[in-house]
A tleap script that builds the chain and sets N, CA, C and O, in Angstrom:
source leaprc.protein.ff14SB
mol = sequence {
  NMET LYS VAL VAL VAL LEU VAL VAL LEU VAL
  LEU LEU GLN CYS GLN SER TYR ALA GLN SER
  ASP LEU ASP ARG VAL ILE LYS GLY GLY GLU
  ILE LEU LEU GLY GLY LEU ALA PHE VAL LYS
  THR ALA TYR MET ASP PRO GLU ALA ASN SER
  ALA ASN VAL LYS LYS THR THR PHE LYS ASN
  LYS LEU GLY GLN LYS ILE VAL LEU ARG LEU
  PHE ASN GLU ASP ASP GLU GLY ASN GLU LEU
  GLN GLU GLU LEU ILE ILE SER ASP ASN GLY
  LYS GLU SER LEU TYR ASN LEU LEU LYS GLY
  VAL TRP ARG TYR GLU ILE GLU ILE CYS GLU
  GLY GLU ILE PHE LYS LYS GLY GLN PHE ASN
  LEU GLU LYS THR ALA VAL ILE THR LEU LYS
  GLU CASP
}
set mol.1.N position { 112.195 41.876 60.269 }
set mol.1.CA position { 111.500 43.097 60.626 }
set mol.1.C position { 110.629 43.590 59.462 }
set mol.1.O position { 109.487 43.997 59.673 }
set mol.2.N position { 111.171 43.552 58.225 }
set mol.2.CA position { 110.425 43.977 57.062 }
set mol.2.C position { 109.188 43.103 56.847 }
set mol.2.O position { 108.139 43.592 56.429 }
set mol.3.N position { 109.318 41.846 57.128 }
set mol.3.CA position { 108.202 40.922 56.937 }
set mol.3.C position { 107.090 41.250 57.922 }
set mol.3.O position { 105.912 41.185 57.569 }
set mol.4.N position { 107.445 41.598 59.140 }
set mol.4.CA position { 106.445 41.907 60.160 }
set mol.4.C position { 105.668 43.174 59.776 }
set mol.4.O position { 104.445 43.218 59.908 }
set mol.5.N position { 106.370 44.186 59.310 }
set mol.5.CA position { 105.716 45.426 58.899 }
set mol.5.C position { 104.800 45.159 57.707 }
set mol.5.O position { 103.692 45.694 57.658 }
set mol.6.N position { 105.230 44.355 56.761 }
set mol.6.CA position { 104.420 44.024 55.595 }
set mol.6.C position { 103.159 43.282 55.997 }
set mol.6.O position { 102.087 43.572 55.467 }
set mol.7.N position { 103.255 42.330 56.922 }
set mol.7.CA position { 102.093 41.559 57.383 }
set mol.7.C position { 101.126 42.481 58.117 }
set mol.7.O position { 99.914 42.362 57.938 }
set mol.8.N position { 101.634 43.397 58.938 }
set mol.8.CA position { 100.758 44.317 59.682 }
set mol.8.C position { 100.001 45.220 58.704 }
set mol.8.O position { 98.806 45.453 58.885 }
set mol.9.N position { 100.672 45.724 57.685 }
set mol.9.CA position { 100.009 46.576 56.710 }
set mol.9.C position { 98.928 45.824 55.936 }
set mol.9.O position { 97.861 46.379 55.674 }
set mol.10.N position { 99.184 44.588 55.574 }
set mol.10.CA position { 98.195 43.787 54.851 }
set mol.10.C position { 96.990 43.516 55.739 }
set mol.10.O position { 95.855 43.600 55.269 }
set mol.11.N position { 97.207 43.193 57.009 }
set mol.11.CA position { 96.094 42.922 57.920 }
set mol.11.C position { 95.273 44.178 58.202 }
set mol.11.O position { 94.052 44.097 58.332 }
set mol.12.N position { 95.919 45.326 58.296 }
set mol.12.CA position { 95.178 46.560 58.538 }
set mol.12.C position { 94.294 46.926 57.346 }
set mol.12.O position { 93.198 47.457 57.523 }
set mol.13.N position { 94.763 46.647 56.156 }
set mol.13.CA position { 93.948 46.933 54.971 }
set mol.13.C position { 92.731 46.025 54.909 }
set mol.13.O position { 91.673 46.447 54.443 }
set mol.14.N position { 92.857 44.825 55.355 }
set mol.14.CA position { 91.732 43.897 55.323 }
set mol.14.C position { 90.643 44.330 56.298 }
set mol.14.O position { 89.464 44.109 56.022 }
set mol.15.N position { 90.994 44.933 57.417 }
set mol.15.CA position { 90.018 45.320 58.423 }
set mol.15.C position { 89.424 46.705 58.166 }
set mol.15.O position { 88.375 47.034 58.720 }
set mol.16.N position { 90.071 47.512 57.346 }
set mol.16.CA position { 89.564 48.862 57.088 }
set mol.16.C position { 88.493 48.826 56.009 }
set mol.16.O position { 88.423 47.885 55.219 }
set mol.17.N position { 87.673 49.845 55.987 }
set mol.17.CA position { 86.630 49.953 54.978 }
set mol.17.C position { 86.644 51.373 54.408 }
set mol.17.O position { 87.122 52.305 55.054 }
set mol.18.N position { 86.128 51.520 53.223 }
set mol.18.CA position { 86.122 52.818 52.558 }
set mol.18.C position { 85.057 53.721 53.165 }
set mol.18.O position { 83.957 53.265 53.478 }
set mol.19.N position { 85.378 54.993 53.332 }
set mol.19.CA position { 84.414 55.938 53.882 }
set mol.19.C position { 83.495 56.489 52.795 }
set mol.19.O position { 82.418 57.001 53.101 }
set mol.20.N position { 83.905 56.390 51.534 }
set mol.20.CA position { 83.088 56.833 50.407 }
set mol.20.C position { 83.065 55.725 49.379 }
set mol.20.O position { 84.031 54.979 49.221 }
set mol.21.N position { 81.938 55.628 48.677 }
set mol.21.CA position { 81.892 54.625 47.619 }
set mol.21.C position { 82.629 55.143 46.381 }
set mol.21.O position { 82.941 56.331 46.295 }
set mol.22.N position { 82.896 54.283 45.457 }
set mol.22.CA position { 83.731 54.588 44.296 }
set mol.22.C position { 83.126 55.686 43.415 }
set mol.22.O position { 83.864 56.505 42.868 }
set mol.23.N position { 81.805 55.714 43.269 }
set mol.23.CA position { 81.170 56.731 42.430 }
set mol.23.C position { 81.424 58.144 42.950 }
set mol.23.O position { 81.687 59.056 42.165 }
set mol.24.N position { 81.348 58.330 44.256 }
set mol.24.CA position { 81.580 59.657 44.833 }
set mol.24.C position { 83.041 60.083 44.677 }
set mol.24.O position { 83.323 61.256 44.435 }
set mol.25.N position { 83.953 59.149 44.812 }
set mol.25.CA position { 85.372 59.476 44.649 }
set mol.25.C position { 85.660 59.899 43.219 }
set mol.25.O position { 86.381 60.872 42.999 }
set mol.26.N position { 85.112 59.189 42.245 }
set mol.26.CA position { 85.328 59.527 40.839 }
set mol.26.C position { 84.710 60.889 40.510 }
set mol.26.O position { 85.333 61.701 39.826 }
set mol.27.N position { 83.493 61.143 40.990 }
set mol.27.CA position { 82.825 62.422 40.738 }
set mol.27.C position { 83.609 63.580 41.366 }
set mol.27.O position { 83.719 64.646 40.761 }
set mol.28.N position { 84.150 63.385 42.562 }
set mol.28.CA position { 84.965 64.414 43.205 }
set mol.28.C position { 86.233 64.702 42.421 }
set mol.28.O position { 86.651 65.855 42.313 }
set mol.29.N position { 86.848 63.660 41.873 }
set mol.29.CA position { 88.037 63.847 41.042 }
set mol.29.C position { 87.728 64.618 39.773 }
set mol.29.O position { 88.523 65.456 39.349 }
set mol.30.N position { 86.571 64.344 39.154 }
set mol.30.CA position { 86.173 65.081 37.955 }
set mol.30.C position { 85.969 66.565 38.255 }
set mol.30.O position { 86.383 67.421 37.473 }
set mol.31.N position { 85.337 66.868 39.378 }
set mol.31.CA position { 85.103 68.263 39.755 }
set mol.31.C position { 86.429 68.973 40.010 }
set mol.31.O position { 86.619 70.112 39.584 }
set mol.32.N position { 87.338 68.304 40.699 }
set mol.32.CA position { 88.643 68.891 40.998 }
set mol.32.C position { 89.431 69.164 39.721 }
set mol.32.O position { 89.997 70.247 39.572 }
set mol.33.N position { 89.480 68.210 38.804 }
set mol.33.CA position { 90.211 68.398 37.550 }
set mol.33.C position { 89.566 69.464 36.670 }
set mol.33.O position { 90.271 70.223 36.005 }
set mol.34.N position { 88.228 69.530 36.660 }
set mol.34.CA position { 87.541 70.572 35.896 }
set mol.34.C position { 87.886 71.956 36.415 }
set mol.34.O position { 88.113 72.870 35.623 }
set mol.35.N position { 87.930 72.126 37.715 }
set mol.35.CA position { 88.298 73.413 38.308 }
set mol.35.C position { 89.730 73.791 38.008 }
set mol.35.O position { 90.019 74.952 37.718 }
set mol.36.N position { 90.635 72.820 38.075 }
set mol.36.CA position { 92.037 73.100 37.769 }
set mol.36.C position { 92.229 73.463 36.297 }
set mol.36.O position { 93.039 74.333 35.977 }
set mol.37.N position { 91.498 72.810 35.405 }
set mol.37.CA position { 91.603 73.119 33.975 }
set mol.37.C position { 91.108 74.537 33.705 }
set mol.37.O position { 91.695 75.248 32.888 }
set mol.38.N position { 90.033 74.961 34.381 }
set mol.38.CA position { 89.512 76.319 34.211 }
set mol.38.C position { 90.531 77.350 34.671 }
set mol.38.O position { 90.763 78.344 33.983 }
set mol.39.N position { 91.137 77.122 35.822 }
set mol.39.CA position { 92.126 78.057 36.349 }
set mol.39.C position { 93.347 78.103 35.435 }
set mol.39.O position { 93.900 79.178 35.203 }
set mol.40.N position { 93.773 76.958 34.914 }
set mol.40.CA position { 94.958 76.910 34.055 }
set mol.40.C position { 94.722 77.679 32.753 }
set mol.40.O position { 95.606 78.417 32.320 }
set mol.41.N position { 93.563 77.530 32.121 }
set mol.41.CA position { 93.316 78.238 30.866 }
set mol.41.C position { 93.191 79.735 31.093 }
set mol.41.O position { 93.627 80.519 30.250 }
set mol.42.N position { 92.615 80.144 32.193 }
set mol.42.CA position { 92.520 81.578 32.488 }
set mol.42.C position { 93.902 82.161 32.764 }
set mol.42.O position { 94.163 83.318 32.435 }
set mol.43.N position { 94.778 81.383 33.358 }
set mol.43.CA position { 96.128 81.856 33.670 }
set mol.43.C position { 97.003 81.887 32.422 }
set mol.43.O position { 97.836 82.782 32.281 }
set mol.44.N position { 96.833 80.934 31.520 }
set mol.44.CA position { 97.711 80.813 30.361 }
set mol.44.C position { 97.439 81.886 29.304 }
set mol.44.O position { 98.383 82.331 28.651 }
set mol.45.N position { 96.209 82.311 29.112 }
set mol.45.CA position { 95.884 83.273 28.066 }
set mol.45.C position { 95.052 84.418 28.645 }
set mol.45.O position { 93.827 84.418 28.517 }
set mol.46.N position { 95.705 85.391 29.279 }
set mol.46.CA position { 94.946 86.474 29.894 }
set mol.46.C position { 94.294 87.413 28.882 }
set mol.46.O position { 93.366 88.138 29.240 }
set mol.47.N position { 94.759 87.422 27.612 }
set mol.47.CA position { 94.179 88.299 26.596 }
set mol.47.C position { 92.901 87.740 25.997 }
set mol.47.O position { 92.209 88.447 25.265 }
set mol.48.N position { 92.568 86.477 26.292 }
set mol.48.CA position { 91.427 85.846 25.637 }
set mol.48.C position { 90.120 86.575 25.931 }
set mol.48.O position { 89.291 86.721 25.033 }
set mol.49.N position { 89.915 87.033 27.152 }
set mol.49.CA position { 88.665 87.686 27.518 }
set mol.49.C position { 88.784 89.207 27.566 }
set mol.49.O position { 87.825 89.888 27.929 }
set mol.50.N position { 89.923 89.736 27.213 }
set mol.50.CA position { 90.151 91.172 27.271 }
set mol.50.C position { 89.662 91.837 25.986 }
set mol.50.O position { 89.637 91.214 24.925 }
set mol.51.N position { 89.278 93.097 26.093 }
set mol.51.CA position { 88.856 93.858 24.922 }
set mol.51.C position { 90.035 94.555 24.257 }
set mol.51.O position { 89.888 95.123 23.174 }
set mol.52.N position { 91.209 94.518 24.896 }
set mol.52.CA position { 92.403 95.189 24.378 }
set mol.52.C position { 93.519 94.192 24.116 }
set mol.52.O position { 93.557 93.103 24.689 }
set mol.53.N position { 94.422 94.591 23.240 }
set mol.53.CA position { 95.643 93.828 22.992 }
set mol.53.C position { 96.760 94.540 23.742 }
set mol.53.O position { 96.920 95.754 23.615 }
set mol.54.N position { 97.531 93.789 24.521 }
set mol.54.CA position { 98.542 94.409 25.371 }
set mol.54.C position { 99.587 95.193 24.585 }
set mol.54.O position { 99.874 96.343 24.917 }
set mol.55.N position { 100.161 94.584 23.543 }
set mol.55.CA position { 101.262 95.241 22.834 }
set mol.55.C position { 101.226 94.869 21.356 }
set mol.55.O position { 101.049 93.704 20.999 }
set mol.56.N position { 101.396 95.873 20.511 }
set mol.56.CA position { 101.507 95.663 19.075 }
set mol.56.C position { 102.733 96.437 18.593 }
set mol.56.O position { 102.854 97.639 18.831 }
set mol.57.N position { 103.637 95.734 17.914 }
set mol.57.CA position { 104.881 96.339 17.460 }
set mol.57.C position { 104.869 96.434 15.932 }
set mol.57.O position { 104.481 95.489 15.244 }
set mol.58.N position { 105.296 97.575 15.419 }
set mol.58.CA position { 105.386 97.813 13.972 }
set mol.58.C position { 106.846 98.023 13.610 }
set mol.58.O position { 107.526 98.865 14.197 }
set mol.59.N position { 107.332 97.240 12.623 }
set mol.59.CA position { 108.706 97.354 12.134 }
set mol.59.C position { 108.685 97.966 10.737 }
set mol.59.O position { 107.837 97.620 9.915 }
set mol.60.N position { 109.621 98.877 10.471 }
set mol.60.CA position { 109.713 99.548 9.181 }
set mol.60.C position { 110.860 98.945 8.370 }
set mol.60.O position { 112.024 99.073 8.752 }
set mol.61.N position { 110.541 98.299 7.268 }
set mol.61.CA position { 111.538 97.743 6.343 }
set mol.61.C position { 111.384 98.355 4.948 }
set mol.61.O position { 111.720 97.715 3.951 }
set mol.62.N position { 110.875 99.601 4.874 }
set mol.62.CA position { 110.634 100.249 3.586 }
set mol.62.C position { 111.833 101.028 3.067 }
set mol.62.O position { 111.827 101.429 1.903 }
set mol.63.N position { 112.851 101.257 3.869 }
set mol.63.CA position { 114.043 101.951 3.405 }
set mol.63.C position { 114.027 103.449 3.638 }
set mol.63.O position { 114.974 104.134 3.252 }
set mol.64.N position { 112.995 103.973 4.249 }
set mol.64.CA position { 112.938 105.398 4.576 }
set mol.64.C position { 111.978 105.626 5.743 }
set mol.64.O position { 111.196 104.749 6.110 }
set mol.65.N position { 112.059 106.814 6.306 }
set mol.65.CA position { 111.206 107.154 7.438 }
set mol.65.C position { 109.754 107.233 6.982 }
set mol.65.O position { 109.460 107.753 5.905 }
set mol.66.N position { 108.842 106.711 7.815 }
set mol.66.CA position { 107.419 106.722 7.464 }
set mol.66.C position { 106.595 107.273 8.625 }
set mol.66.O position { 107.047 107.344 9.768 }
set mol.67.N position { 105.373 107.657 8.281 }
set mol.67.CA position { 104.361 108.013 9.276 }
set mol.67.C position { 103.227 107.004 9.109 }
set mol.67.O position { 102.644 106.882 8.032 }
set mol.68.N position { 102.923 106.284 10.187 }
set mol.68.CA position { 101.863 105.272 10.176 }
set mol.68.C position { 100.687 105.810 10.979 }
set mol.68.O position { 100.834 106.165 12.149 }
set mol.69.N position { 99.520 105.868 10.345 }
set mol.69.CA position { 98.302 106.316 11.032 }
set mol.69.C position { 97.333 105.137 11.099 }
set mol.69.O position { 97.103 104.445 10.107 }
set mol.70.N position { 96.773 104.924 12.283 }
set mol.70.CA position { 95.805 103.852 12.515 }
set mol.70.C position { 94.473 104.463 12.905 }
set mol.70.O position { 94.431 105.439 13.655 }
set mol.71.N position { 93.370 103.891 12.395 }
set mol.71.CA position { 92.029 104.397 12.665 }
set mol.71.C position { 91.122 103.247 13.073 }
set mol.71.O position { 91.211 102.150 12.523 }
set mol.72.N position { 90.246 103.506 14.045 }
set mol.72.CA position { 89.268 102.523 14.499 }
set mol.72.C position { 88.147 103.277 15.200 }
set mol.72.O position { 88.269 104.474 15.461 }
set mol.73.N position { 87.065 102.587 15.502 }
set mol.73.CA position { 85.971 103.148 16.283 }
set mol.73.C position { 85.757 102.289 17.514 }
set mol.73.O position { 85.849 101.064 17.446 }
set mol.74.N position { 85.466 102.938 18.657 }
set mol.74.CA position { 85.177 102.183 19.866 }
set mol.74.C position { 83.695 101.786 19.886 }
set mol.74.O position { 82.974 102.027 18.917 }
set mol.75.N position { 83.250 101.189 20.971 }
set mol.75.CA position { 81.872 100.703 21.078 }
set mol.75.C position { 80.842 101.823 21.022 }
set mol.75.O position { 79.700 101.603 20.617 }
set mol.76.N position { 81.241 103.017 21.425 }
set mol.76.CA position { 80.312 104.140 21.448 }
set mol.76.C position { 80.311 104.924 20.130 }
set mol.76.O position { 79.571 105.899 20.002 }
set mol.77.N position { 81.111 104.523 19.168 }
set mol.77.CA position { 81.159 105.186 17.871 }
set mol.77.C position { 82.161 106.312 17.790 }
set mol.77.O position { 82.194 107.028 16.790 }
set mol.78.N position { 82.981 106.493 18.813 }
set mol.78.CA position { 84.003 107.545 18.785 }
set mol.78.C position { 85.174 107.110 17.913 }
set mol.78.O position { 85.606 105.958 17.970 }
set mol.79.N position { 85.680 108.028 17.113 }
set mol.79.CA position { 86.817 107.738 16.225 }
set mol.79.C position { 88.111 107.706 17.031 }
set mol.79.O position { 88.421 108.654 17.754 }
set mol.80.N position { 88.860 106.625 16.906 }
set mol.80.CA position { 90.168 106.491 17.548 }
set mol.80.C position { 91.239 106.637 16.480 }
set mol.80.O position { 91.109 106.080 15.390 }
set mol.81.N position { 92.294 107.380 16.782 }
set mol.81.CA position { 93.392 107.555 15.834 }
set mol.81.C position { 94.711 107.474 16.584 }
set mol.81.O position { 94.885 108.108 17.625 }
set mol.82.N position { 95.630 106.695 16.050 }
set mol.82.CA position { 96.991 106.591 16.581 }
set mol.82.C position { 97.945 106.950 15.453 }
set mol.82.O position { 97.687 106.625 14.294 }
set mol.83.N position { 99.042 107.615 15.781 }
set mol.83.CA position { 100.029 107.994 14.774 }
set mol.83.C position { 101.423 107.655 15.289 }
set mol.83.O position { 101.787 107.991 16.416 }
set mol.84.N position { 102.191 106.983 14.440 }
set mol.84.CA position { 103.569 106.611 14.766 }
set mol.84.C position { 104.495 107.137 13.691 }
set mol.84.O position { 104.169 107.086 12.505 }
set mol.85.N position { 105.641 107.640 14.092 }
set mol.85.CA position { 106.710 108.005 13.163 }
set mol.85.C position { 107.810 106.980 13.376 }
set mol.85.O position { 108.400 106.895 14.453 }
set mol.86.N position { 108.080 106.197 12.327 }
set mol.86.CA position { 109.033 105.087 12.438 }
set mol.86.C position { 110.199 105.354 11.498 }
set mol.86.O position { 110.001 105.534 10.296 }
set mol.87.N position { 111.401 105.380 12.031 }
set mol.87.CA position { 112.588 105.617 11.212 }
set mol.87.C position { 112.914 104.372 10.384 }
set mol.87.O position { 112.349 103.298 10.593 }
set mol.88.N position { 113.846 104.547 9.433 }
set mol.88.CA position { 114.265 103.441 8.574 }
set mol.88.C position { 114.865 102.318 9.421 }
set mol.88.O position { 115.731 102.565 10.260 }
set mol.89.N position { 114.407 101.089 9.202 }
set mol.89.CA position { 114.818 99.896 9.959 }
set mol.89.C position { 114.592 100.062 11.461 }
set mol.89.O position { 115.311 99.471 12.267 }
set mol.90.N position { 113.611 100.850 11.831 }
set mol.90.CA position { 113.268 101.038 13.225 }
set mol.90.C position { 111.983 100.310 13.571 }
set mol.90.O position { 111.340 99.700 12.716 }
set mol.91.N position { 111.623 100.389 14.848 }
set mol.91.CA position { 110.370 99.789 15.275 }
set mol.91.C position { 109.774 100.638 16.392 }
set mol.91.O position { 110.488 101.281 17.161 }
set mol.92.N position { 108.451 100.620 16.456 }
set mol.92.CA position { 107.694 101.338 17.470 }
set mol.92.C position { 106.573 100.419 17.962 }
set mol.92.O position { 106.102 99.552 17.227 }
set mol.93.N position { 106.155 100.618 19.204 }
set mol.93.CA position { 105.111 99.782 19.786 }
set mol.93.C position { 103.962 100.636 20.303 }
set mol.93.O position { 104.159 101.765 20.752 }
set mol.94.N position { 102.767 100.079 20.230 }
set mol.94.CA position { 101.575 100.672 20.828 }
set mol.94.C position { 101.029 99.690 21.853 }
set mol.94.O position { 101.085 98.476 21.654 }
set mol.95.N position { 100.502 100.218 22.945 }
set mol.95.CA position { 100.006 99.389 24.030 }
set mol.95.C position { 98.499 99.605 24.205 }
set mol.95.O position { 97.987 100.705 23.996 }
set mol.96.N position { 97.817 98.557 24.586 }
set mol.96.CA position { 96.373 98.563 24.888 }
set mol.96.C position { 95.521 99.072 23.727 }
set mol.96.O position { 94.672 99.944 23.909 }
set mol.97.N position { 95.750 98.527 22.545 }
set mol.97.CA position { 94.889 98.815 21.402 }
set mol.97.C position { 93.639 97.950 21.487 }
set mol.97.O position { 93.687 96.821 21.974 }
set mol.98.N position { 92.523 98.487 21.010 }
set mol.98.CA position { 91.282 97.717 20.980 }
set mol.98.C position { 91.400 96.567 19.985 }
set mol.98.O position { 92.018 96.712 18.930 }
set mol.99.N position { 90.813 95.440 20.320 }
set mol.99.CA position { 90.741 94.330 19.375 }
set mol.99.C position { 89.745 94.694 18.282 }
set mol.99.O position { 88.772 95.409 18.523 }
set mol.100.N position { 90.001 94.197 17.090 }
set mol.100.CA position { 89.082 94.440 15.986 }
set mol.100.C position { 89.820 94.837 14.718 }
set mol.100.O position { 91.037 94.687 14.615 }
set mol.101.N position { 89.059 95.348 13.755 }
set mol.101.CA position { 89.610 95.719 12.460 }
set mol.101.C position { 90.078 97.169 12.527 }
set mol.101.O position { 89.315 98.067 12.884 }
set mol.102.N position { 91.347 97.381 12.176 }
set mol.102.CA position { 91.967 98.712 12.151 }
set mol.102.C position { 92.274 99.081 10.713 }
set mol.102.O position { 92.749 98.244 9.945 }
set mol.103.N position { 92.010 100.325 10.339 }
set mol.103.CA position { 92.430 100.862 9.039 }
set mol.103.C position { 93.781 101.541 9.227 }
set mol.103.O position { 94.081 102.062 10.301 }
set mol.104.N position { 94.594 101.531 8.171 }
set mol.104.CA position { 95.903 102.173 8.272 }
set mol.104.C position { 96.231 102.961 7.016 }
set mol.104.O position { 95.717 102.685 5.932 }
set mol.105.N position { 97.101 103.950 7.192 }
set mol.105.CA position { 97.687 104.716 6.094 }
set mol.105.C position { 99.177 104.801 6.357 }
set mol.105.O position { 99.602 105.080 7.478 }
set mol.106.N position { 99.976 104.559 5.317 }
set mol.106.CA position { 101.420 104.701 5.422 }
set mol.106.C position { 101.827 105.890 4.541 }
set mol.106.O position { 101.625 105.870 3.327 }
set mol.107.N position { 102.393 106.906 5.159 }
set mol.107.CA position { 102.830 108.110 4.460 }
set mol.107.C position { 104.356 108.100 4.404 }
set mol.107.O position { 105.011 108.009 5.442 }
set mol.108.N position { 104.936 108.194 3.183 }
set mol.108.CA position { 106.393 108.129 3.079 }
set mol.108.C position { 107.023 109.512 2.956 }
set mol.108.O position { 108.026 109.777 3.619 }
set mol.109.N position { 106.490 110.374 2.156 }
set mol.109.CA position { 106.977 111.745 2.065 }
set mol.109.C position { 105.866 112.637 2.603 }
set mol.109.O position { 104.767 112.172 2.907 }
set mol.110.N position { 106.163 113.888 2.712 }
set mol.110.CA position { 105.152 114.803 3.229 }
set mol.110.C position { 103.924 114.799 2.322 }
set mol.110.O position { 103.954 115.317 1.206 }
set mol.111.N position { 102.859 114.212 2.819 }
set mol.111.CA position { 101.603 114.189 2.087 }
set mol.111.C position { 101.439 113.056 1.098 }
set mol.111.O position { 100.327 112.855 0.609 }
set mol.112.N position { 102.473 112.307 0.775 }
set mol.112.CA position { 102.374 111.225 -0.205 }
set mol.112.C position { 102.011 109.915 0.506 }
set mol.112.O position { 102.797 109.381 1.289 }
set mol.113.N position { 100.806 109.409 0.218 }
set mol.113.CA position { 100.335 108.171 0.828 }
set mol.113.C position { 100.904 107.001 0.022 }
set mol.113.O position { 100.654 106.879 -1.177 }
set mol.114.N position { 101.664 106.153 0.694 }
set mol.114.CA position { 102.273 104.983 0.057 }
set mol.114.C position { 101.275 103.831 -0.038 }
set mol.114.O position { 101.188 103.162 -1.068 }
set mol.115.N position { 100.525 103.602 1.039 }
set mol.115.CA position { 99.629 102.454 1.053 }
set mol.115.C position { 98.519 102.683 2.062 }
set mol.115.O position { 98.729 103.293 3.110 }
set mol.116.N position { 97.307 102.174 1.724 }
set mol.116.CA position { 96.158 102.180 2.631 }
set mol.116.C position { 95.638 100.756 2.716 }
set mol.116.O position { 95.811 99.966 1.788 }
set mol.117.N position { 95.010 100.437 3.818 }
set mol.117.CA position { 94.436 99.112 3.965 }
set mol.117.C position { 93.856 98.925 5.343 }
set mol.117.O position { 93.600 99.886 6.068 }
set mol.118.N position { 93.652 97.667 5.694 }
set mol.118.CA position { 93.131 97.337 7.015 }
set mol.118.C position { 93.668 95.992 7.450 }
set mol.118.O position { 94.089 95.179 6.627 }
set mol.119.N position { 93.650 95.765 8.754 }
set mol.119.CA position { 94.083 94.490 9.316 }
set mol.119.C position { 93.261 94.189 10.552 }
set mol.119.O position { 92.719 95.096 11.186 }
set mol.120.N position { 93.169 92.909 10.893 }
set mol.120.CA position { 92.408 92.460 12.056 }
set mol.120.C position { 93.380 92.207 13.197 }
set mol.120.O position { 94.300 91.400 13.064 }
set mol.121.N position { 93.182 92.886 14.308 }
set mol.121.CA position { 94.054 92.764 15.467 }
set mol.121.C position { 93.322 91.984 16.554 }
set mol.121.O position { 92.325 92.462 17.096 }
set mol.122.N position { 93.810 90.786 16.877 }
set mol.122.CA position { 93.169 89.935 17.874 }
set mol.122.C position { 94.071 89.598 19.056 }
set mol.122.O position { 93.578 89.334 20.153 }
set mol.123.N position { 95.395 89.605 18.844 }
set mol.123.CA position { 96.317 89.265 19.929 }
set mol.123.C position { 97.630 90.015 19.716 }
set mol.123.O position { 97.830 90.658 18.685 }
set mol.124.N position { 98.508 89.927 20.688 }
set mol.124.CA position { 99.808 90.589 20.605 }
set mol.124.C position { 100.511 90.176 19.315 }
set mol.124.O position { 100.592 88.991 18.989 }
set mol.125.N position { 101.022 91.181 18.578 }
set mol.125.CA position { 101.599 90.883 17.265 }
set mol.125.C position { 102.768 91.810 16.961 }
set mol.125.O position { 102.900 92.897 17.524 }
set mol.126.N position { 103.615 91.332 16.041 }
set mol.126.CA position { 104.682 92.142 15.454 }
set mol.126.C position { 104.348 92.236 13.967 }
set mol.126.O position { 104.300 91.223 13.269 }
set mol.127.N position { 104.120 93.454 13.491 }
set mol.127.CA position { 103.729 93.687 12.103 }
set mol.127.C position { 104.883 94.375 11.392 }
set mol.127.O position { 105.338 95.442 11.803 }
set mol.128.N position { 105.355 93.741 10.306 }
set mol.128.CA position { 106.472 94.278 9.525 }
set mol.128.C position { 105.929 94.984 8.300 }
set mol.128.O position { 105.187 94.395 7.514 }
set mol.129.N position { 106.294 96.233 8.139 }
set mol.129.CA position { 105.861 97.032 6.986 }
set mol.129.C position { 106.970 96.980 5.944 }
set mol.129.O position { 108.068 97.488 6.169 }
set mol.130.N position { 106.675 96.358 4.793 }
set mol.130.CA position { 107.669 96.238 3.724 }
set mol.130.C position { 106.953 96.293 2.394 }
set mol.130.O position { 105.735 96.128 2.320 }
set mol.131.N position { 107.731 96.530 1.327 }
set mol.131.CA position { 107.144 96.578 -0.006 }
set mol.131.C position { 106.721 95.178 -0.419 }
set mol.131.O position { 107.400 94.196 -0.121 }
set mol.132.N position { 105.580 95.100 -1.117 }
set mol.132.CA position { 105.056 93.778 -1.527 }
set mol.132.C position { 105.845 93.175 -2.643 }
set mol.132.O position { 105.532 92.074 -3.096 }
savepdb mol mol.pdb
quit
């Protein structure tokens, strides 16, 4: 029985012909794979084309309570300011921050600035604040 089925399949293949030539099949496969690759990259990294970073977490390892102030400007030139109060060995998060260069100030006591600087924010990050 197996031999009969095998012979029938071989004979049917000999009598059949391709509906498309090989070049069209290969070109169709390239188009299909290109489309799937585009969809996969858009699905894997949704922050790539966004102007905001979904979540940024700041950890305090300085040994005392701090006040963290962040400064930036938006596209229209408006000053943006965020302020976090982070307890000792605590952490706080900010959501939907603009991508780009942010300036920061770390205040440890009332009015005493511990450190100033800037950092570039491009993707979701955990930033640990500690003594150098």
